[in-house]
C-alpha atoms as one frame of an Amber mdcrd trajectory, in Angstrom:
protein
 -43.195  34.908  25.883 -44.307  38.377  26.319 -47.777  38.257  27.987 -47.302
  40.412  31.083 -48.349  43.593  29.829 -51.924  42.150  28.644 -52.162  39.713
  31.794 -50.981  42.485  34.230 -53.670  44.942  32.525 -56.426  42.575  33.286
 -55.131  42.201  36.934 -55.400  45.887  37.428 -58.558  45.966  35.856 -59.913
  43.329  38.199 -58.028  44.834  41.350 -57.522  48.353  40.610 -55.979  49.144
  44.371 -53.155  46.620  43.538 -49.769  47.616  42.555 -49.196  45.822  39.328
 -45.602  45.129  38.568 -44.681  43.447  35.306 -40.813  42.440  34.608 -39.718
  41.426  31.052 -36.883  41.502  28.650 -36.446  43.796  25.454 -36.956  40.264
  23.491 -40.735  39.918  25.116 -41.473  43.581  24.671 -40.925  43.016  21.293
 -43.831  40.525  21.281 -46.300  42.553  23.012 -45.100  45.872  23.818 -47.830
  47.705  22.234 -50.298  46.662  24.707 -48.506  49.473  27.086 -51.278  51.585
  24.754 -53.945  49.244  25.913 -53.208  49.875  29.727 -53.281  53.559  28.801
 -56.562  53.386  27.378 -57.993  51.195  29.786 -57.223  53.416  32.451 -55.292
  50.179  34.241 -52.026  51.701  35.210 -49.444  49.220  35.868 -45.749  49.377
  35.733 -43.478  47.201  33.282 -39.794  46.863  34.181 -37.819  46.347  30.928
 -34.452  44.615  31.483 -32.981  46.253  28.062 -29.645  44.323  27.563 -29.915
  44.844  23.646 -29.981  40.925  22.527 -32.177  37.762  22.527 -29.774  35.525
  24.630 -31.776  32.522  24.176 -32.874  32.459  20.701 -34.529  28.721  19.940
 -31.964  26.665  18.639 -29.238  29.318  17.913 -29.928  29.915  14.431 -26.204
  30.664  13.781 -27.219  31.749  10.050 -29.830  34.208  11.342 -27.689  35.380
  14.041 -24.702  35.956  11.772 -25.958  37.532   8.805 -29.326  39.003   9.665
 -28.790  40.168  13.323 -31.861  38.265  14.798 -30.739  38.470  18.080 -29.758
  42.195  18.411 -32.776  43.939  19.930 -32.238  48.106  20.001 -34.282  51.015
  20.705 -35.643  53.704  23.246 -38.347  51.773  24.738 -38.892  54.746  27.420
 -39.436  56.775  24.297 -41.879  54.459  22.791 -43.555  54.065  26.077 -44.349
  57.681  25.826 -45.676  57.664  22.149 -48.027  54.854  23.506 -49.570  57.594
  26.123 -47.563  56.054  29.477 -44.266  57.515  31.204 -41.220  56.342  30.424
 -38.414  56.491  33.002 -34.933  55.283  31.943 -32.415  53.702  34.384 -28.751
  53.452  33.341 -27.319  52.624  37.187 -28.184  50.328  39.731 -28.809  52.903
  42.299 -31.444  54.451  40.280 -33.425  51.240  40.171 -35.273  52.045  43.717
 -36.071  55.728  43.010 -37.483  54.491  39.957 -39.892  51.766  41.473 -40.915
  54.633  44.005 -41.677  57.261  41.438 -43.668  54.451  38.981 -45.749  53.434
  42.387 -46.486  57.414  42.712 -47.485  57.511  39.236 -49.612  54.470  39.072
 -51.608  55.829  41.986 -52.407  59.172  39.767 -53.468  56.928  37.073 -50.571
  56.887  34.977 -48.806  53.488  33.093 -45.417  53.232  33.311 -42.334  51.716
  31.781 -38.804  51.675  33.128 -36.247  51.053  30.627 -33.322  49.264  32.749
 -30.192  49.240  30.514 -27.865  46.008  31.448 -25.474  43.882  29.929 -26.048
  41.244  27.486 -25.838  38.136  29.269 -26.024  35.173  27.149 -25.116  32.236
  29.937 -28.308  30.555  30.628 -29.830  27.519  32.591 -29.821  24.315  30.942
 -33.253  23.498  33.009
């Protein structure tokens, strides 16, 4: 969980001509999101699309007490601003029709040497596959 940013940073360093796109949730970002700074420092510009649904729907085993008493599955934050604080470009998407333009902008920014995080706001979806 959450290894996409460091993995794609390595891919970009190995293949600088490739557009490297990482897709992760806000829970995964909590595991390794600060590695955005590593991408910036390594001059390995990648794009991360962060699906920001405000929650961790698949918290192992449910942990009902932890959920109810401590809000362990609630996530919050302005991830675009976090990315900016780490030296990347942060874009925020709140409507479906903004996704395509944001990805095109990210490609342009990557080509100019900038790491990008696209914070895509979505609804929480607690249903999950049983597989």
